[in-house]
N, CA, C and O atoms as a GROMACS GRO file, in nm:
protein
  412
    1MET      N    1   1.523   1.329  -4.255
    1MET     CA    2   1.398   1.266  -4.220
    1MET      C    3   1.406   1.196  -4.084
    1MET      O    4   1.314   1.206  -4.003
    2ALA      N    5   1.516   1.124  -4.059
    2ALA     CA    6   1.535   1.054  -3.932
    2ALA      C    7   1.547   1.154  -3.817
    2ALA      O    8   1.499   1.128  -3.707
    3ALA      N    9   1.612   1.266  -3.842
    3ALA     CA   10   1.628   1.368  -3.738
    3ALA      C   11   1.493   1.428  -3.702
    3ALA      O   12   1.464   1.452  -3.585
    4LEU      N   13   1.409   1.451  -3.804
    4LEU     CA   14   1.276   1.506  -3.780
    4LEU      C   15   1.191   1.408  -3.699
    4LEU      O   16   1.118   1.450  -3.610
    5THR      N   17   1.199   1.281  -3.729
    5THR     CA   18   1.125   1.178  -3.656
    5THR      C   19   1.172   1.173  -3.512
    5THR      O   20   1.091   1.162  -3.420
    6ARG      N   21   1.303   1.181  -3.492
    6ARG     CA   22   1.360   1.178  -3.358
    6ARG      C   23   1.312   1.298  -3.276
    6ARG      O   24   1.277   1.283  -3.159
    7VAL      N   25   1.308   1.415  -3.336
    7VAL     CA   26   1.263   1.536  -3.268
    7VAL      C   27   1.116   1.523  -3.231
    7VAL      O   28   1.076   1.563  -3.121
    8LEU      N   29   1.034   1.470  -3.320
    8LEU     CA   30   0.892   1.452  -3.292
    8LEU      C   31   0.868   1.352  -3.178
    8LEU      O   32   0.780   1.373  -3.095
    9VAL      N   33   0.945   1.246  -3.176
    9VAL     CA   34   0.931   1.147  -3.069
    9VAL      C   35   0.970   1.208  -2.935
    9VAL      O   36   0.901   1.188  -2.835
   10ILE      N   37   1.081   1.282  -2.932
   10ILE     CA   38   1.124   1.346  -2.808
   10ILE      C   39   1.023   1.449  -2.762
   10ILE      O   40   0.994   1.458  -2.643
   11ALA      N   41   0.970   1.527  -2.855
   11ALA     CA   42   0.869   1.628  -2.820
   11ALA      C   43   0.742   1.561  -2.766
   11ALA      O   44   0.681   1.611  -2.671
   12SER      N   45   0.704   1.450  -2.826
   12SER     CA   46   0.584   1.378  -2.778
   12SER      C   47   0.607   1.324  -2.638
   12SER      O   48   0.517   1.332  -2.554
   13LEU      N   49   0.723   1.268  -2.611
   13LEU     CA   50   0.754   1.216  -2.478
   13LEU      C   51   0.756   1.328  -2.374
   13LEU      O   52   0.705   1.310  -2.263
   14LEU      N   53   0.814   1.441  -2.409
   14LEU     CA   54   0.815   1.554  -2.317
   14LEU      C   55   0.674   1.603  -2.288
   14LEU      O   56   0.643   1.639  -2.174
   15LEU      N   57   0.589   1.605  -2.388
   15LEU     CA   58   0.451   1.648  -2.369
   15LEU      C   59   0.377   1.552  -2.275
   15LEU      O   60   0.305   1.596  -2.186
   16VAL      N   61   0.395   1.422  -2.296
   16VAL     CA   62   0.329   1.323  -2.210
   16VAL      C   63   0.379   1.335  -2.066
   16VAL      O   64   0.299   1.331  -1.973
   17LEU      N   65   0.509   1.349  -2.047
   17LEU     CA   66   0.564   1.364  -1.913
   17LEU      C   67   0.515   1.491  -1.846
   17LEU      O   68   0.484   1.491  -1.727
   18SER      N   69   0.506   1.600  -1.921
   18SER     CA   70   0.457   1.726  -1.865
   18SER      C   71   0.312   1.715  -1.821
   18SER      O   72   0.274   1.764  -1.715
   19LEU      N   73   0.230   1.651  -1.902
   19LEU     CA   74   0.090   1.632  -1.866
   19LEU      C   75   0.074   1.544  -1.744
   19LEU      O   76  -0.010   1.568  -1.658
   20HIS      N   77   0.157   1.440  -1.736
   20HIS     CA   78   0.152   1.352  -1.619
   20HIS      C   79   0.194   1.427  -1.493
   20HIS      O   80   0.130   1.414  -1.388
   21LEU      N   81   0.299   1.505  -1.502
   21LEU     CA   82   0.345   1.584  -1.388
   21LEU      C   83   0.238   1.684  -1.344
   21LEU      O   84   0.216   1.703  -1.224
   22LEU      N   85   0.172   1.747  -1.437
   22LEU     CA   86   0.064   1.840  -1.405
   22LEU      C   87  -0.049   1.770  -1.332
   22LEU      O   88  -0.105   1.824  -1.237
   23GLN      N   89  -0.083   1.651  -1.376
   23GLN     CA   90  -0.190   1.574  -1.312
   23GLN      C   91  -0.151   1.536  -1.169
   23GLN      O   92  -0.235   1.542  -1.079
   24VAL      N   93  -0.027   1.497  -1.148
   24VAL     CA   94   0.020   1.461  -1.014
   24VAL      C   95   0.016   1.582  -0.922
   24VAL      O   96  -0.027   1.570  -0.807
   25VAL      N   97   0.059   1.696  -0.969
   25VAL     CA   98   0.060   1.818  -0.888
   25VAL      C   99  -0.082   1.858  -0.851
   25VAL      O  100  -0.108   1.896  -0.737
   26GLN      N  101  -0.174   1.849  -0.944
   26GLN     CA  102  -0.313   1.885  -0.916
   26GLN      C  103  -0.374   1.789  -0.814
   26GLN      O  104  -0.449   1.832  -0.726
   27ALA      N  105  -0.343   1.660  -0.824
   27ALA     CA  106  -0.395   1.564  -0.728
   27ALA      C  107  -0.340   1.592  -0.588
   27ALA      O  108  -0.414   1.583  -0.491
   28ASP      N  109  -0.213   1.627  -0.578
   28ASP     CA  110  -0.154   1.661  -0.448
   28ASP      C  111  -0.220   1.786  -0.389
   28ASP      O  112  -0.242   1.792  -0.268
   29GLN      N  113  -0.250   1.883  -0.472
   29GLN     CA  114  -0.314   2.005  -0.424
   29GLN      C  115  -0.455   1.976  -0.373
   29GLN      O  116  -0.497   2.034  -0.273
   30LEU      N  117  -0.527   1.889  -0.442
   30LEU     CA  118  -0.661   1.855  -0.397
   30LEU      C  119  -0.658   1.781  -0.264
   30LEU      O  120  -0.741   1.807  -0.178
   31GLN      N  121  -0.563   1.691  -0.247
   31GLN     CA  122  -0.552   1.620  -0.121
   31GLN      C  123  -0.508   1.715  -0.011
   31GLN      O  124  -0.553   1.700   0.103
   32GLY      N  125  -0.425   1.810  -0.041
   32GLY     CA  126  -0.375   1.905   0.059
   32GLY      C  127  -0.484   1.994   0.115
   32GLY      O  128  -0.471   2.041   0.228
   33THR      N  129  -0.589   2.020   0.040
   33THR     CA  130  -0.696   2.107   0.091
   33THR      C  131  -0.780   2.037   0.195
   33THR      O  132  -0.840   2.103   0.280
   34ASN      N  133  -0.786   1.903   0.192
   34ASN     CA  134  -0.868   1.830   0.287
   34ASN      C  135  -0.788   1.767   0.400
   34ASN      O  136  -0.845   1.732   0.503
   35ALA      N  137  -0.658   1.754   0.384
   35ALA     CA  138  -0.577   1.685   0.484
   35ALA      C  139  -0.508   1.784   0.576
   35ALA      O  140  -0.470   1.894   0.534
   36GLN      N  141  -0.494   1.746   0.701
   36GLN     CA  142  -0.422   1.826   0.798
   36GLN      C  143  -0.281   1.771   0.810
   36GLN      O  144  -0.259   1.651   0.798
   37SER      N  145  -0.187   1.858   0.834
   37SER     CA  146  -0.050   1.815   0.857
   37SER      C  147  -0.042   1.745   0.992
   37SER      O  148  -0.100   1.795   1.088
   38PRO      N  149   0.029   1.632   1.002
   38PRO     CA  150   0.037   1.563   1.130
   38PRO      C  151   0.110   1.644   1.237
   38PRO      O  152   0.096   1.615   1.356
   39LEU      N  153   0.187   1.743   1.197
   39LEU     CA  154   0.261   1.822   1.294
   39LEU      C  155   0.182   1.941   1.346
   39LEU      O  156   0.218   1.996   1.451
   40SER      N  157   0.077   1.982   1.278
   40SER     CA  158   0.000   2.096   1.324
   40SER      C  159  -0.129   2.048   1.391
   40SER      O  160  -0.215   1.990   1.324
   41PRO      N  161  -0.143   2.071   1.520
   41PRO     CA  162  -0.261   2.025   1.590
   41PRO      C  163  -0.388   2.093   1.539
   41PRO      O  164  -0.388   2.211   1.505
   42THR      N  165  -0.496   2.016   1.535
   42THR     CA  166  -0.623   2.072   1.491
   42THR      C  167  -0.703   2.124   1.609
   42THR      O  168  -0.799   2.199   1.591
   43ILE      N  169  -0.664   2.086   1.730
   43ILE     CA  170  -0.733   2.137   1.848
   43ILE      C  171  -0.630   2.200   1.941
   43ILE      O  172  -0.510   2.175   1.929
   44ASP      N  173  -0.677   2.281   2.032
   44ASP     CA  174  -0.590   2.343   2.131
   44ASP      C  175  -0.573   2.245   2.246
   44ASP      O  176  -0.656   2.240   2.337
   45CYS      N  177  -0.466   2.167   2.242
   45CYS     CA  178  -0.444   2.063   2.343
   45CYS      C  179  -0.427   2.121   2.482
   45CYS      O  180  -0.473   2.062   2.580
   46ALA      N  181  -0.362   2.235   2.494
   46ALA     CA  182  -0.341   2.295   2.626
   46ALA      C  183  -0.475   2.328   2.692
   46ALA      O  184  -0.495   2.299   2.810
   47ALA      N  185  -0.565   2.388   2.618
   47ALA     CA  186  -0.695   2.424   2.674
   47ALA      C  187  -0.779   2.299   2.703
   47ALA      O  188  -0.845   2.291   2.806
   48ALA      N  189  -0.776   2.204   2.611
   48ALA     CA  190  -0.855   2.082   2.630
   48ALA      C  191  -0.805   2.005   2.752
   48ALA      O  192  -0.885   1.952   2.830
   49CYS      N  193  -0.673   1.999   2.770
   49CYS     CA  194  -0.617   1.926   2.885
   49CYS      C  195  -0.636   2.003   3.015
   49CYS      O  196  -0.648   1.943   3.121
   50ALA      N  197  -0.638   2.135   3.008
   50ALA     CA  198  -0.664   2.214   3.129
   50ALA      C  199  -0.805   2.184   3.180
   50ALA      O  200  -0.828   2.174   3.300
   51THR      N  201  -0.898   2.170   3.088
   51THR     CA  202  -1.035   2.134   3.125
   51THR      C  203  -1.040   1.991   3.178
   51THR      O  204  -1.101   1.964   3.281
   52ARG      N  205  -0.975   1.901   3.106
   52ARG     CA  206  -0.976   1.760   3.144
   52ARG      C  207  -0.913   1.739   3.283
   52ARG      O  208  -0.961   1.657   3.361
   53CYS      N  209  -0.809   1.812   3.313
   53CYS     CA  210  -0.734   1.794   3.438
   53CYS      C  211  -0.774   1.893   3.547
   53CYS      O  212  -0.705   1.906   3.647
   54GLY      N  213  -0.885   1.961   3.528
   54GLY     CA  214  -0.928   2.066   3.620
   54GLY      C  215  -0.951   2.019   3.763
   54GLY      O  216  -0.932   2.097   3.856
   55GLU      N  217  -0.991   1.894   3.783
   55GLU     CA  218  -1.019   1.844   3.917
   55GLU      C  219  -0.917   1.740   3.962
   55GLU      O  220  -0.940   1.670   4.062
   56SER      N  221  -0.806   1.729   3.891
   56SER     CA  222  -0.705   1.630   3.925
   56SER      C  223  -0.630   1.666   4.053
   56SER      O  224  -0.610   1.784   4.082
   57LYS      N  225  -0.589   1.564   4.128
   57LYS     CA  226  -0.510   1.586   4.249
   57LYS      C  227  -0.366   1.621   4.212
   57LYS      O  228  -0.295   1.686   4.290
   58ARG      N  229  -0.322   1.578   4.092
   58ARG     CA  230  -0.187   1.608   4.044
   58ARG      C  231  -0.198   1.673   3.906
   58ARG      O  232  -0.173   1.608   3.805
   59PRO      N  233  -0.236   1.800   3.901
   59PRO     CA  234  -0.266   1.866   3.774
   59PRO      C  235  -0.148   1.871   3.676
   59PRO      O  236  -0.168   1.858   3.555
   60ASN      N  237  -0.025   1.891   3.726
   60ASN     CA  238   0.088   1.898   3.633
   60ASN      C  239   0.112   1.766   3.564
   60ASN      O  240   0.136   1.762   3.443
   61LEU      N  241   0.107   1.656   3.639
   61LEU     CA  242   0.124   1.523   3.581
   61LEU      C  243   0.011   1.494   3.483
   61LEU      O  244   0.034   1.441   3.374
   62CYS      N  245  -0.110   1.528   3.523
   62CYS     CA  246  -0.227   1.506   3.438
   62CYS      C  247  -0.214   1.582   3.306
   62CYS      O  248  -0.238   1.526   3.199
   63LYS      N  249  -0.178   1.709   3.314
   63LYS     CA  250  -0.167   1.790   3.192
   63LYS      C  251  -0.056   1.741   3.100
   63LYS      O  252  -0.069   1.746   2.978
   64ARG      N  253   0.054   1.693   3.158
   64ARG     CA  254   0.164   1.643   3.077
   64ARG      C  255   0.124   1.517   3.000
   64ARG      O  256   0.149   1.506   2.880
   65SER      N  257   0.060   1.421   3.070
   65SER     CA  258   0.021   1.299   3.001
   65SER      C  259  -0.096   1.325   2.905
   65SER      O  260  -0.101   1.268   2.796
   66CYS      N  261  -0.187   1.409   2.946
   66CYS     CA  262  -0.298   1.445   2.857
   66CYS      C  263  -0.247   1.514   2.731
   66CYS      O  264  -0.295   1.488   2.621
   67GLY      N  265  -0.149   1.602   2.748
   67GLY     CA  266  -0.094   1.674   2.633
   67GLY      C  267  -0.028   1.581   2.532
   67GLY      O  268  -0.045   1.600   2.411
   68SER      N  269   0.046   1.481   2.579
   68SER     CA  270   0.109   1.389   2.484
   68SER      C  271   0.005   1.302   2.415
   68SER      O  272   0.019   1.272   2.296
   69CYS      N  273  -0.099   1.263   2.488
   69CYS     CA  274  -0.207   1.185   2.426
   69CYS      C  275  -0.285   1.270   2.325
   69CYS      O  276  -0.321   1.222   2.217
   70CYS      N  277  -0.310   1.394   2.360
   70CYS     CA  278  -0.384   1.485   2.272
   70CYS      C  279  -0.305   1.510   2.144
   70CYS      O  280  -0.362   1.511   2.035
   71PHE      N  281  -0.173   1.532   2.158
   71PHE     CA  282  -0.090   1.558   2.040
   71PHE      C  283  -0.093   1.438   1.946
   71PHE      O  284  -0.097   1.455   1.824
   72ARG      N  285  -0.091   1.318   2.002
   72ARG     CA  286  -0.091   1.197   1.920
   72ARG      C  287  -0.227   1.171   1.856
   72ARG      O  288  -0.235   1.133   1.739
   73CYS      N  289  -0.334   1.190   1.932
   73CYS     CA  290  -0.469   1.154   1.886
   73CYS      C  291  -0.549   1.269   1.828
   73CYS      O  292  -0.645   1.247   1.754
   74GLN      N  293  -0.511   1.392   1.860
   74GLN     CA  294  -0.584   1.511   1.816
   74GLN      C  295  -0.726   1.515   1.871
   74GLN      O  296  -0.817   1.569   1.806
   75CYS      N  297  -0.745   1.459   1.990
   75CYS     CA  298  -0.875   1.470   2.057
   75CYS      C  299  -0.855   1.443   2.206
   75CYS      O  300  -0.760   1.376   2.247
   76VAL      N  301  -0.945   1.498   2.284
   76VAL     CA  302  -0.949   1.475   2.429
   76VAL      C  303  -1.095   1.452   2.464
   76VAL      O  304  -1.181   1.530   2.424
   77PRO      N  305  -1.125   1.345   2.540
   77PRO     CA  306  -1.265   1.321   2.576
   77PRO      C  307  -1.321   1.437   2.659
   77PRO      O  308  -1.246   1.501   2.734
   78PRO      N  309  -1.449   1.465   2.647
   78PRO     CA  310  -1.509   1.574   2.724
   78PRO      C  311  -1.519   1.539   2.872
   78PRO      O  312  -1.520   1.421   2.908
   79GLY      N  313  -1.525   1.640   2.955
   79GLY     CA  314  -1.540   1.620   3.098
   79GLY      C  315  -1.406   1.600   3.167
   79GLY      O  316  -1.301   1.606   3.105
   80THR      N  317  -1.412   1.574   3.298
   80THR     CA  318  -1.290   1.559   3.377
   80THR      C  319  -1.247   1.414   3.392
   80THR      O  320  -1.135   1.388   3.434
   81SER      N  321  -1.333   1.319   3.358
   81SER     CA  322  -1.296   1.177   3.361
   81SER      C  323  -1.396   1.098   3.276
   81SER      O  324  -1.505   1.146   3.245
   82GLY      N  325  -1.354   0.977   3.240
   82GLY     CA  326  -1.442   0.890   3.161
   82GLY      C  327  -1.463   0.942   3.020
   82GLY      O  328  -1.378   1.013   2.967
   83ASN      N  329  -1.575   0.906   2.960
   83ASN     CA  330  -1.614   0.948   2.825
   83ASN      C  331  -1.513   0.905   2.718
   83ASN      O  332  -1.499   0.972   2.615
   84TYR      N  333  -1.442   0.796   2.742
   84TYR     CA  334  -1.338   0.751   2.648
   84TYR      C  335  -1.395   0.710   2.511
   84TYR      O  336  -1.322   0.709   2.412
   85GLU      N  337  -1.523   0.679   2.506
   85GLU     CA  338  -1.583   0.640   2.377
   85GLU      C  339  -1.581   0.756   2.277
   85GLU      O  340  -1.590   0.734   2.156
   86ALA      N  341  -1.569   0.878   2.327
   86ALA     CA  342  -1.564   0.995   2.238
   86ALA      C  343  -1.430   1.004   2.166
   86ALA      O  344  -1.420   1.073   2.064
   87CYS      N  345  -1.328   0.937   2.217
   87CYS     CA  346  -1.195   0.943   2.157
   87CYS      C  347  -1.125   0.807   2.177
   87CYS      O  348  -1.045   0.792   2.269
   88PRO      N  349  -1.154   0.709   2.091
   88PRO     CA  350  -1.098   0.574   2.108
   88PRO      C  351  -0.945   0.571   2.106
   88PRO      O  352  -0.884   0.491   2.178
   89CYS      N  353  -0.883   0.656   2.027
   89CYS     CA  354  -0.736   0.661   2.022
   89CYS      C  355  -0.682   0.698   2.159
   89CYS      O  356  -0.587   0.636   2.207
   90TYR      N  357  -0.739   0.796   2.221
   90TYR     CA  358  -0.698   0.846   2.352
   90TYR      C  359  -0.707   0.733   2.455
   90TYR      O  360  -0.621   0.718   2.541
   91ALA      N  361  -0.813   0.655   2.445
   91ALA     CA  362  -0.836   0.547   2.541
   91ALA      C  363  -0.744   0.428   2.517
   91ALA      O  364  -0.721   0.348   2.608
   92SER      N  365  -0.691   0.413   2.396
   92SER     CA  366  -0.613   0.293   2.363
   92SER      C  367  -0.465   0.305   2.397
   92SER      O  368  -0.394   0.205   2.392
   93ILE      N  369  -0.416   0.423   2.429
   93ILE     CA  370  -0.274   0.439   2.459
   93ILE      C  371  -0.245   0.388   2.600
   93ILE      O  372  -0.311   0.427   2.697
   94ILE      N  373  -0.145   0.300   2.611
   94ILE     CA  374  -0.112   0.242   2.741
   94ILE      C  375   0.036   0.264   2.772
   94ILE      O  376   0.116   0.292   2.683
   95THR      N  377   0.070   0.252   2.900
   95THR     CA  378   0.210   0.265   2.944
   95THR      C  379   0.280   0.131   2.927
   95THR      O  380   0.219   0.032   2.887
   96ARG      N  381   0.409   0.130   2.958
   96ARG     CA  382   0.485   0.004   2.952
   96ARG      C  383   0.430  -0.098   3.052
   96ARG      O  384   0.441  -0.219   3.032
   97GLY      N  385   0.371  -0.049   3.158
   97GLY     CA  386   0.311  -0.137   3.259
   97GLY      C  387   0.171  -0.183   3.224
   97GLY      O  388   0.102  -0.240   3.309
   98ASN      N  389   0.129  -0.159   3.102
   98ASN     CA  390  -0.003  -0.200   3.051
   98ASN      C  391  -0.118  -0.130   3.122
   98ASN      O  392  -0.227  -0.186   3.134
   99LYS      N  393  -0.094  -0.008   3.169
   99LYS     CA  394  -0.199   0.073   3.231
   99LYS      C  395  -0.234   0.189   3.136
   99LYS      O  396  -0.150   0.230   3.056
  100PRO      N  397  -0.355   0.242   3.145
  100PRO     CA  398  -0.391   0.355   3.058
  100PRO      C  399  -0.299   0.474   3.083
  100PRO      O  400  -0.277   0.513   3.198
  101LYS      N  401  -0.246   0.531   2.977
  101LYS     CA  402  -0.155   0.647   2.988
  101LYS      C  403  -0.234   0.777   3.003
  101LYS      O  404  -0.193   0.866   3.076
  102CYS      N  405  -0.344   0.786   2.934
  102CYS     CA  406  -0.416   0.912   2.922
  102CYS      C  407  -0.520   0.928   3.033
  102CYS      O  408  -0.600   0.837   3.056
  103PRO      N  409  -0.520   1.044   3.100
  103PRO     CA  410  -0.615   1.067   3.211
  103PRO      C  411  -0.757   1.092   3.163
  103PRO      O  412  -0.847   1.113   3.244
   0.00000   0.00000   0.00000
């Protein structure tokens, strides 16, 4: 009788743990459909920065700094200058000298 009770308790615990694990996996899958991986860019930073730096006097420097800002923020303001309100993250990145990093 004690062995049967022990088996039922263990089986019940395994069932509860299995159901909990299933619920966790389903929740992760639902979040995964809406979330982007931080390592995979959602925009083409090279193309966006080529447009942004199209009229720059130092295009290589501009594209390099724009690219790092784009990779971090996943956005580049439209046009060749200004329009920082379209991408607040891009506008908030500064250098060690407290100057704007992103062109």
